[in-house]
Backbone as CSV, one residue per row, in Angstrom:
resi,resn,N_x,N_y,N_z,CA_x,CA_y,CA_z,C_x,C_y,C_z
1,MET,115.243,106.718,91.907,113.691,105.777,92.069,113.116,105.067,93.918
2,THR,111.916,105.802,94.400,111.919,104.761,95.528,111.572,103.406,95.620
3,GLU,111.854,102.781,96.482,110.859,101.446,96.394,109.899,101.564,96.377
4,GLU,109.090,100.659,95.963,106.909,100.879,96.260,107.145,99.997,97.924
5,ARG,105.934,100.362,98.746,106.076,100.324,99.673,104.830,99.233,99.388
6,ALA,103.887,98.134,99.633,102.305,97.273,99.816,101.879,98.472,100.916
7,LEU,100.544,99.349,100.686,99.999,100.395,101.954,98.977,98.903,102.039
8,PRO,98.906,98.744,103.608,98.651,97.762,104.212,96.679,97.731,103.610
9,ALA,95.709,97.383,103.382,94.307,97.021,102.498,93.210,97.171,103.684
10,PRO,93.317,97.188,104.770,92.733,96.761,105.404,90.899,96.623,104.870
11,ALA,89.939,95.019,105.307,89.125,95.207,104.913,87.402,96.209,105.410
12,PRO,87.381,96.987,104.396,86.178,97.868,104.941,85.115,96.958,105.974
13,VAL,84.201,97.314,106.615,82.987,97.134,107.398,81.615,97.361,106.742
14,VAL,80.888,97.417,106.325,80.024,97.383,105.212,79.487,96.902,105.682
15,SER,78.498,98.221,105.437,77.060,98.285,106.089,75.449,98.194,104.845
16,PRO,74.751,98.118,104.919,73.623,98.504,103.837,73.466,99.059,103.118
17,HIS,74.126,99.836,103.344,74.286,101.571,102.722,75.210,101.845,101.646
18,SER,77.130,100.922,101.966,77.458,100.955,101.072,78.053,99.424,100.381
19,ALA,76.830,98.147,100.645,76.874,97.225,100.476,77.182,97.200,98.378
20,ALA,76.334,97.809,98.190,76.928,97.702,96.490,77.927,98.413,96.207
21,PHE,78.517,99.741,97.027,79.920,100.070,96.140,81.101,98.863,97.010
22,TRP,80.730,98.363,97.253,82.133,97.715,97.806,82.046,96.013,97.126
23,GLU,80.758,95.188,97.089,80.629,94.967,96.258,81.120,95.270,94.880
24,ALA,80.552,96.540,93.850,81.624,96.568,92.720,83.507,97.003,93.269
25,SER,83.255,96.945,93.747,84.854,97.268,93.719,85.247,95.475,94.066
26,ALA,84.575,95.098,94.717,84.985,93.554,93.905,85.164,93.259,92.773
27,GLN,84.405,93.655,91.665,84.626,93.288,90.649,85.590,94.072,89.896
28,GLU,86.671,95.331,90.398,87.185,96.438,90.361,86.339,98.210,89.374
29,ARG,84.965,97.805,89.603,84.191,98.727,89.282,84.386,100.200,90.517
30,PHE,84.331,101.538,89.598,84.304,102.706,91.005,83.182,103.159,90.218
31,LEU,82.573,103.025,91.970,80.784,103.518,91.872,81.234,104.325,92.778
32,VAL,80.313,106.054,91.777,79.988,107.287,92.523,78.643,107.516,92.464
33,GLY,78.552,108.069,93.992,76.667,108.580,93.566,76.584,109.133,92.405
34,HIS,75.209,109.476,91.590,75.348,110.256,91.126,73.105,110.279,91.055
35,CYS,73.132,111.724,90.843,71.663,112.215,90.864,71.422,112.431,89.243
36,PRO,70.054,112.314,89.032,69.722,111.787,87.392,68.933,113.204,87.976
37,GLY,68.485,113.579,88.994,67.726,114.588,88.597,67.770,115.786,88.676
38,CYS,69.262,116.454,89.236,70.449,117.658,88.904,71.754,117.309,88.177
39,ASP,71.555,116.098,87.555,73.162,115.375,86.990,74.061,116.322,88.319
40,GLN,74.575,115.674,89.599,75.118,115.882,90.636,75.483,115.089,90.735
41,TRP,77.417,115.016,90.512,77.764,113.677,91.429,78.556,113.664,91.966
42,PHE,78.476,112.822,93.567,78.675,113.099,94.362,79.381,111.947,95.329
43,TRP,80.177,112.085,96.817,81.355,110.946,97.544,80.684,111.699,98.229
44,PRO,80.734,110.676,99.372,80.479,109.242,99.427,79.406,108.393,98.912
45,PRO,79.672,108.132,98.722,78.701,106.695,97.552,77.326,106.743,98.370
46,ASN,76.779,106.368,99.198,76.666,105.525,100.748,75.668,106.316,100.888
47,ARG,75.175,107.264,100.407,73.877,108.206,100.488,72.754,107.512,99.612
48,THR,71.803,107.874,99.781,70.212,107.529,99.034,69.716,109.065,98.337
49,PHE,70.185,110.024,99.337,69.426,110.957,98.159,70.823,112.011,97.606
50,CYS,69.886,113.316,97.063,71.078,114.350,96.593,71.245,115.178,97.642
51,PRO,72.940,115.498,97.631,73.118,116.272,98.224,72.676,118.089,98.272
52,ARG,72.450,117.785,97.377,72.416,119.690,96.350,70.226,119.647,96.269
53,CYS,70.226,118.640,95.707,68.531,118.595,94.687,67.573,118.564,96.140
54,GLY,68.346,116.882,96.938,67.102,116.492,97.103,66.839,115.542,96.670
55,LYS,66.368,115.111,95.707,65.759,114.086,95.501,66.684,112.398,95.256
56,ALA,65.964,111.865,95.892,66.304,109.893,94.874,67.515,110.167,94.341
57,ALA,68.810,109.480,94.997,70.307,109.192,94.069,70.613,107.985,93.905
58,SER,71.410,107.573,93.023,71.751,105.734,93.106,72.682,105.669,92.240
59,LEU,74.328,104.617,91.991,75.260,104.967,92.252,75.640,104.118,90.491
60,ARG,76.308,105.270,90.383,76.887,105.416,88.436,78.512,104.460,88.363
61,ASP,78.312,103.547,87.436,79.792,103.789,87.004,80.621,105.650,86.886
62,ALA,81.640,105.739,87.003,82.542,106.572,87.060,83.690,106.468,86.114
63,SER,85.026,107.620,85.670,85.595,107.066,84.476,86.335,106.177,85.686
64,GLY,87.276,106.245,86.567,88.022,106.350,87.526,89.569,107.175,86.996
65,THR,89.160,108.354,86.509,90.378,109.406,86.757,89.706,110.731,87.263
66,GLY,91.249,111.181,87.123,91.271,112.155,87.854,91.871,113.555,88.542
67,THR,92.466,114.264,88.596,93.665,114.806,89.091,93.760,115.450,90.673
68,ILE,94.999,115.731,90.977,95.620,115.210,92.563,95.072,116.228,92.835
69,TYR,94.438,117.067,93.288,93.797,118.032,94.491,94.343,118.580,95.679
70,SER,94.981,117.905,96.427,96.056,118.329,97.610,96.948,117.430,98.093
71,TYR,97.454,116.861,98.344,98.623,115.765,98.480,99.417,116.744,100.245
72,THR,99.978,115.473,101.080,100.606,115.049,101.850,101.981,113.592,102.007
73,THR,102.313,113.855,102.279,103.329,112.906,102.577,103.336,112.332,103.368
74,VAL,102.911,111.025,104.359,103.424,110.903,105.457,104.991,109.824,105.659
75,ARG,105.432,110.693,106.156,106.913,109.750,106.349,107.486,110.054,107.732
76,VAL,106.894,109.537,109.128,106.413,109.487,109.675,105.654,108.048,110.782
77,ASN,105.738,107.395,111.100,104.861,106.680,111.499,104.030,107.246,113.054
78,GLY,103.146,107.585,113.567,101.771,107.889,114.094,101.407,107.007,115.223
79,SER,102.084,106.312,114.800,101.238,104.714,116.186,102.336,104.139,116.705
80,ILE,103.490,104.977,116.981,104.482,104.412,117.869,104.150,103.510,119.158
81,ALA,103.115,104.764,119.866,102.268,103.752,120.848,102.007,102.554,120.527
82,LEU,101.398,102.598,119.500,100.631,100.645,119.697,101.416,100.716,118.585
83,GLY,102.627,100.428,118.915,103.877,99.769,118.535,103.929,99.541,117.279
84,GLY,103.273,100.855,116.112,103.798,100.474,115.116,102.633,100.558,114.093
85,GLY,101.954,99.334,114.597,100.468,99.256,113.747,100.388,99.650,112.433
86,PRO,99.624,99.146,112.051,99.526,98.217,110.698,100.283,99.131,108.882
87,TYR,100.518,100.672,109.412,101.139,101.375,108.509,102.267,101.652,109.299
88,LYS,103.130,100.335,109.657,104.825,100.811,110.278,105.781,100.495,109.592
89,ASP,105.523,100.119,107.988,106.948,98.882,107.250,106.086,100.077,106.052
90,ALA,104.808,101.008,106.144,104.405,101.025,104.973,104.790,102.929,104.102
91,VAL,105.461,103.465,105.538,106.067,104.675,104.842,107.218,104.878,104.038
92,PRO,107.521,106.184,103.527,106.448,107.134,103.457,105.608,106.776,102.587
93,PHE,104.074,107.427,102.188,103.066,107.189,101.817,102.928,108.360,101.260
94,VAL,102.174,107.898,100.892,101.161,109.848,99.711,99.794,109.445,100.235
95,LEU,98.839,110.515,100.398,98.372,110.793,101.332,97.046,112.029,100.521
96,ALA,96.467,111.864,99.870,95.605,112.761,98.716,94.281,112.769,98.299
97,TYR,93.759,113.993,98.320,92.410,114.339,97.751,92.309,114.777,96.459
98,VAL,91.773,113.307,95.457,91.359,113.592,93.826,90.852,114.114,93.195
99,GLU,90.640,115.264,92.560,89.166,116.171,92.586,88.632,114.253,90.392
100,LEU,87.691,113.997,91.315,87.686,112.848,89.824,86.706,113.743,88.929
101,ALA,87.028,113.359,87.658,86.105,113.605,86.139,85.419,113.909,86.249
102,GLU,84.831,113.151,86.941,83.435,113.742,87.520,82.246,115.198,88.026
103,GLY,83.739,115.346,89.115,83.246,116.403,90.345,84.070,116.622,91.152
104,PRO,83.536,114.893,91.412,83.065,114.786,93.649,85.051,114.863,94.190
105,THR,85.393,115.081,94.645,86.345,114.811,95.471,87.132,113.524,96.384
106,VAL,87.558,112.799,96.648,87.786,111.646,97.624,89.397,111.449,97.857
107,MET,89.166,111.150,99.128,90.479,111.028,99.845,91.089,110.280,100.197
108,THR,91.842,109.556,99.212,92.623,108.255,99.177,94.316,108.515,98.943
109,ASN,94.959,106.973,98.681,96.411,107.451,98.865,96.732,107.239,97.174
110,ILE,98.027,107.407,96.930,98.111,107.525,96.047,99.468,106.439,95.957
111,VAL,99.473,105.189,94.940,100.323,104.555,94.938,101.611,104.200,93.683
112,GLY,102.903,102.951,93.711,103.464,103.221,92.857,104.705,105.337,92.941
113,ALA,104.119,105.588,93.448,104.970,106.739,92.540,105.742,107.058,94.375
114,ASP,106.640,107.359,93.452,107.835,107.986,94.282,106.864,109.364,95.801
115,PRO,106.996,109.726,96.198,106.519,110.860,96.755,107.067,112.490,96.196
116,ASP,108.268,111.999,96.603,109.169,113.813,95.559,108.207,114.135,94.544
117,VAL,107.752,112.880,93.626,106.927,113.699,92.315,105.845,113.062,91.980
118,VAL,105.273,113.338,93.341,103.952,113.283,93.201,103.447,115.051,93.239
119,ALA,102.895,116.215,92.521,102.428,117.071,92.615,100.804,117.698,92.408
120,VAL,100.113,118.164,92.796,99.063,119.096,92.662,98.907,118.925,91.394
121,GLY,97.778,118.483,90.536,97.570,118.530,89.277,97.928,117.434,87.966
122,LEU,98.692,116.731,88.625,99.418,115.477,87.942,97.619,114.502,88.347
123,PRO,97.480,114.044,86.345,96.586,113.504,86.324,96.372,111.322,87.338
124,VAL,95.807,111.357,87.195,95.700,109.645,87.904,94.257,109.256,87.162
125,ARG,94.485,107.895,87.832,93.984,106.436,87.377,93.528,105.873,89.041
126,VAL,92.008,105.644,88.953,91.852,104.317,89.860,92.659,102.955,89.853
127,GLU,93.449,101.756,90.945,93.375,100.858,90.535,92.161,100.395,91.752
128,PHE,92.633,99.260,92.528,92.431,98.521,94.125,93.205,97.838,94.411
129,SER,93.416,97.263,95.365,93.734,96.998,96.647,93.373,96.062,97.218
130,ARG,93.460,94.526,97.112,92.430,93.436,97.495,92.551,93.807,99.197
131,THR,91.262,93.866,99.894,91.974,93.118,101.322,91.715,91.940,101.925
132,GLY,90.868,91.036,100.685,91.259,89.800,101.888,89.747,89.742,102.533
133,GLY,88.808,90.466,102.308,87.697,90.265,104.253,86.829,89.073,102.561
134,PRO,85.486,89.648,103.070,84.664,89.144,103.509,84.484,89.205,101.837
135,GLU,83.511,88.950,100.650,83.595,88.280,99.327,84.133,89.489,98.625
136,ASP,85.657,89.557,99.683,86.694,90.515,99.514,86.425,91.643,98.357
137,PRO,86.574,92.380,98.745,85.764,93.522,98.315,87.394,94.452,97.911
138,ALA,87.382,95.748,97.119,88.450,96.136,96.810,89.217,97.532,97.894
139,LEU,89.654,98.110,97.585,90.386,99.260,97.980,90.336,100.531,96.820
140,PRO,89.652,101.144,96.298,90.157,102.137,95.785,91.266,102.993,96.036
141,ARG,92.183,102.874,95.299,93.431,103.862,95.409,94.055,104.081,94.010
142,PHE,94.984,105.230,94.065,94.935,106.180,92.864,96.887,105.607,92.663
143,ARG,97.230,105.752,91.540,97.729,105.658,90.461,98.087,106.410,89.289
144,LEU,99.439,107.624,89.543,99.749,108.274,88.574,99.896,107.589,87.193
145,VAL,99.420,108.368,86.114,99.444,108.514,84.606,100.045,108.353,84.011
């Protein structure tokens, strides 16, 4: 088993279109965009209209579960010219696309797992990494179930 390294959790830039999402994340609620007109779930959740039918959309609580659709393990820090950057002590870490139970695919990190055991199709569940920013929004990341 490899040592779990803490990934940096930079505070997001909160815009008027994303404020409700980040407010919910501070309460550890995972919201996804949803169109009541055609029952389409979508990501990113900051759209006010449905990408399928164009009708008004809103945010809904999602289950926070899904499966790994694709992933890569970052083993070398790419920010050497910047003195290592914020992720210099976090390698290796897993960057993944997770297909949510509701349908959309989210780019995220897989945390708390040995990168060598991560595989396509494994089930995951959302967890939140505190940023310490204004209003303390939390980054949704996923952990193997």
